[in-house]
C-alpha positions as CSV (number, residue, x, y, z in Angstrom):
1,M,86.2,92.8,87.4
2,T,84.6,92.6,84.6
3,A,84.2,96.2,83.0
4,T,81.1,95.8,81.4
5,L,78.8,98.7,81.6
6,A,78.7,102.6,81.0
7,A,76.5,105.6,81.6
8,S,75.0,106.7,78.9
9,P,76.0,110.1,78.5
10,N,72.1,111.2,78.0
11,S,71.9,109.4,79.8
12,A,71.1,110.2,84.3
13,S,69.9,106.8,85.7
14,P,72.5,103.0,85.3
15,D,69.4,101.4,84.2
16,T,70.0,102.7,80.9
17,A,73.2,102.2,80.8
18,S,74.7,101.1,77.1
19,P,77.5,98.4,77.1
20,I,81.9,99.5,77.4
21,S,83.2,98.9,73.9
22,A,86.7,99.4,75.0
23,P,88.3,96.7,77.7
24,T,89.8,98.2,80.7
25,A,92.5,97.1,83.6
26,L,90.2,95.9,84.9
27,D,89.4,93.2,81.7
28,R,93.1,91.4,82.9
29,I,91.7,90.1,86.4
30,P,88.9,88.0,88.5
31,M,86.5,89.9,89.9
32,P,86.8,89.4,94.5
33,P,84.5,87.8,95.9
34,S,84.2,90.5,98.2
35,A,83.0,92.6,94.7
36,A,80.4,89.8,93.7
37,L,79.0,89.5,97.1
38,L,78.4,93.7,96.9
39,G,77.5,93.3,93.2
40,W,79.5,95.1,92.3
41,H,79.3,95.9,88.4
42,M,81.5,99.0,86.3
43,L,79.1,101.9,85.1
44,D,81.1,104.5,84.0
45,H,84.3,105.4,83.8
46,D,87.6,107.7,82.7
47,A,90.9,105.8,83.8
48,E,92.8,109.5,82.8
49,R,91.1,111.2,85.6
50,G,91.2,108.2,87.9
51,W,86.9,108.6,88.3
52,V,84.6,105.4,88.6
53,R,80.7,105.0,88.7
54,V,80.4,102.0,90.2
55,G,77.0,100.2,91.0
56,F,76.4,97.2,93.8
57,Q,73.2,96.4,94.7
58,A,72.6,96.1,98.5
59,R,71.3,92.4,98.6
60,P,68.2,92.4,101.4
61,E,70.2,90.5,103.7
62,F,72.9,93.0,104.2
63,R,69.6,95.2,106.6
64,N,70.5,96.1,110.2
65,P,68.1,95.7,112.7
66,A,66.5,98.7,111.8
67,G,65.9,97.3,107.8
68,F,68.3,100.2,106.2
69,V,71.5,98.3,104.8
70,Q,74.6,98.3,107.3
71,G,77.3,100.6,107.7
72,G,79.9,98.1,107.3
73,M,78.3,96.8,103.6
74,L,77.9,101.1,102.5
75,V,82.0,101.0,103.2
76,A,83.1,97.7,102.0
77,M,80.9,99.6,98.9
78,L,82.8,103.1,98.9
79,D,85.9,101.5,99.3
80,D,85.2,98.6,96.1
81,T,84.4,101.7,94.7
82,M,87.8,103.9,96.0
83,G,89.7,101.0,94.7
84,P,89.1,100.9,90.8
85,A,89.7,104.3,90.6
86,I,94.0,104.0,91.1
87,W,94.2,101.1,89.5
88,L,91.9,102.3,86.3
89,K,93.9,105.6,86.6
90,T,97.8,103.1,86.5
91,D,96.5,101.0,84.2
92,G,96.9,98.3,86.8
93,A,100.7,97.9,87.0
94,L,99.7,99.3,90.5
95,F,96.5,97.8,93.7
96,S,95.3,99.7,97.0
97,T,95.9,98.2,100.4
98,T,93.6,101.5,102.1
99,I,95.7,102.6,105.2
100,D,92.3,104.5,106.0
101,L,88.9,105.4,105.0
102,T,87.4,108.3,106.8
103,I,83.1,107.7,106.4
104,S,80.6,110.8,107.2
105,F,77.3,108.6,106.7
106,L,74.1,111.6,105.9
107,N,71.0,108.9,104.8
108,P,70.2,106.1,105.6
109,A,70.4,103.0,102.7
110,N,67.9,100.8,101.3
111,P,68.4,97.3,99.7
112,G,68.2,97.8,95.8
113,L,70.1,99.6,93.5
114,L,73.3,102.1,95.2
115,I,75.3,103.8,93.6
116,G,79.5,104.9,94.2
117,E,82.0,107.4,92.8
118,A,85.6,107.9,93.4
119,S,87.9,109.5,91.7
120,V,92.2,110.1,92.5
121,V,92.3,113.9,94.9
122,Q,96.6,113.1,94.6
123,H,98.6,109.8,94.0
124,G,102.6,109.7,94.4
125,R,104.6,106.5,94.1
126,T,103.7,104.5,97.4
127,I,100.4,106.8,98.7
128,A,97.6,107.3,97.1
129,F,94.2,110.1,98.0
130,L,91.2,109.1,97.1
131,E,87.3,109.8,97.9
132,G,83.9,108.8,97.5
133,R,80.4,109.3,96.9
134,L,77.5,106.0,97.6
135,S,73.8,107.3,96.4
136,D,71.2,106.0,96.4
137,A,69.0,105.2,92.7
138,Q,67.1,108.1,93.6
139,G,70.5,110.5,93.9
140,R,70.7,110.9,97.0
141,L,73.5,110.6,99.2
142,L,74.1,108.6,101.8
143,C,78.1,108.4,103.0
144,R,80.5,110.3,100.9
145,A,83.9,109.1,102.2
146,T,88.2,110.0,101.5
147,A,90.8,107.4,102.2
148,S,94.9,107.7,102.1
149,A,96.2,104.2,100.0
150,R,99.3,102.4,99.9
151,L,100.1,101.7,96.6
152,V,101.5,98.0,96.0
153,P,102.9,97.4,91.5
154,A,100.6,94.6,90.5
155,G,103.7,92.2,90.4
156,R,103.6,92.0,93.5
157,I,101.3,90.9,94.2
158,T,101.2,86.7,93.8
159,D,97.5,84.8,93.8
160,T,95.2,87.3,91.5
161,S,93.4,83.6,90.9
162,P,88.8,83.4,92.0
163,V,88.4,82.3,95.8
164,S,87.1,78.6,95.5
165,A,84.3,78.1,98.0
166,A,85.0,75.0,99.9
């Protein structure tokens, strides 16, 4: 996951983001195929606080029969926002595996740019508590989530190579 964009301090819109100059722990691992499918891109982060802002591109193919982005896709986006928060906070020492995730859907989501924000509420050696929010490009809150995650030392993950399409 290459962190390539950071929100400008004077900008409320990710469309006017500027490049991140310093590499992050995310630069040391390949972008997972699921993140690529969701159009994942880093907008801003504060590794010390364990906070991230991530952009997603909700594609028209993600719509449900009512024409809105299917709820499972929104859950995946929030999960893919909260995980990088702990990865950055631990400087790439710990992967998170979701134990439970509770989500509240507040408004329907349309295809287009969606913005996820997540933070590490608390973490120990083996468990982390995370929270996240997903909004549309106009700032309308779509859903929010809390999660518990098991923390796995990055050295125990044996294969972080990209998955090839067969």
